[in-house]
C-alpha positions in Angstrom: 118.9 94.5 113.9 115.8 95.3 111.7 117.3 95.9 108.8 118.9 92.6 108.9 115.5 90.8 109.3 113.9 92.6 106.8 116.8 91.6 104.2 116.6 87.9 105.4 112.9 87.7 105.1 113.3 89.8 101.8 116.5 86.6 100.6 113.7 83.9 101.9 110.9 85.8 99.5 113.1 85.7 96.5 114.7 81.9 96.7 111.4 80.8 97.5 110.1 82.8 94.4 112.9 81.6 92.2 112.3 77.9 93.4 108.4 78.2 92.3 109.1 79.4 88.9 107.6 76.2 86.8 105.9 75.0 88.8 102.3 75.6 89.8 100.6 77.9 92.5 97.5 76.2 92.8 97.9 73.0 95.1 94.1 72.3 93.5 94.9 71.7 89.8 95.7 68.1 89.2 99.3 67.1 88.7 100.0 68.7 91.6 101.7 67.1 94.8 99.7 68.9 97.1 100.9 72.3 98.8 104.2 72.8 100.9 103.2 72.3 104.7 104.7 75.2 105.5 103.0 77.2 103.4 99.9 78.0 105.1 98.1 79.7 102.5 98.2 77.0 100.0 97.5 74.3 103.1 94.0 76.5 103.5 93.1 77.0 100.2 93.3 72.9 99.6 91.3 73.1 103.0 88.8 75.4 101.8 88.4 74.0 98.1 88.4 70.3 98.7 88.0 69.9 102.2 85.0 72.1 102.6 83.7 72.2 99.1 83.8 76.1 98.4 84.8 78.0 95.5 88.4 80.0 96.2 91.4 81.3 94.2 94.7 83.4 95.7 95.0 86.4 95.3 98.0 88.7 95.4 101.0 87.1 97.5 99.2 87.1 100.7 95.2 86.6 100.1 92.6 83.8 99.6 89.4 84.8 97.9 86.4 83.3 98.4 83.8 82.6 96.1 83.1 84.1 93.1 81.5 87.5 94.0 83.8 90.4 94.8 81.7 91.1 97.8 82.6 87.6 99.4 85.0 86.7 101.9 88.8 87.3 101.8 91.4 86.2 103.9 95.1 87.5 104.3 98.2 85.6 105.9 100.5 87.1 107.9 104.1 86.0 109.3 102.6 86.0 112.8 100.0 86.9 115.1 101.1 89.9 116.1 101.6 91.0 112.7 97.9 90.3 112.0 97.2 91.7 115.7 98.9 95.2 114.6 97.2 95.3 111.3 94.0 95.6 113.4 95.4 98.1 115.8 96.1 100.8 112.7 92.4 100.5 112.0 93.7 98.5 108.6 91.6 95.0 109.2 88.0 96.5 110.4 85.3 94.4 110.9 88.0 91.7 110.4 88.5 88.3 112.7 91.5 87.5 113.9 92.5 83.4 113.2 95.8 82.7 114.2 98.0 84.9 112.1 95.3 85.0 109.4 92.9 88.1 109.2 89.4 87.0 108.1 87.3 89.8 106.1 84.3 88.9 106.2 82.2 91.2 103.8 79.4 89.5 102.6 79.9 85.7 103.5 77.4 83.6 104.6 77.9 81.9 108.3 78.6 78.5 106.7 81.5 79.9 104.8 82.5 81.6 107.6 82.7 78.5 109.6 84.3 76.3 107.1 86.8 79.2 106.7 87.6 79.2 110.0 87.7 75.4 110.5 90.3 75.4 107.8 92.8 78.2 109.1 92.4 76.4 112.6 93.5 73.6 111.0 96.9 74.9 109.8 98.2 77.0 112.5 
């Protein structure tokens, strides 16, 4: 059953990757119709940059980096709250705050920036 689930997830990810070829992955760029409402990372990125006015960009397949400083906050997205919790239980998310299915790695982020991130992440959950 677990193998079937993993294959299903991999197939969905592949289909999404193929469908996204040639399209802009950055919902903040001009000409974009906005993010897919089912893509929590894209919706959160739009909130962070447009509504909260913070500089942020996607990183890898499931993260958002906030600010221009390498020591700035990082948000990592998971499929479920359980998956995010398991990262904490495994010790792979030390000093991270869980907001729904996302983990916010505070790093050297200001209190104001962190409040903005929490607001956006709560809005997309």
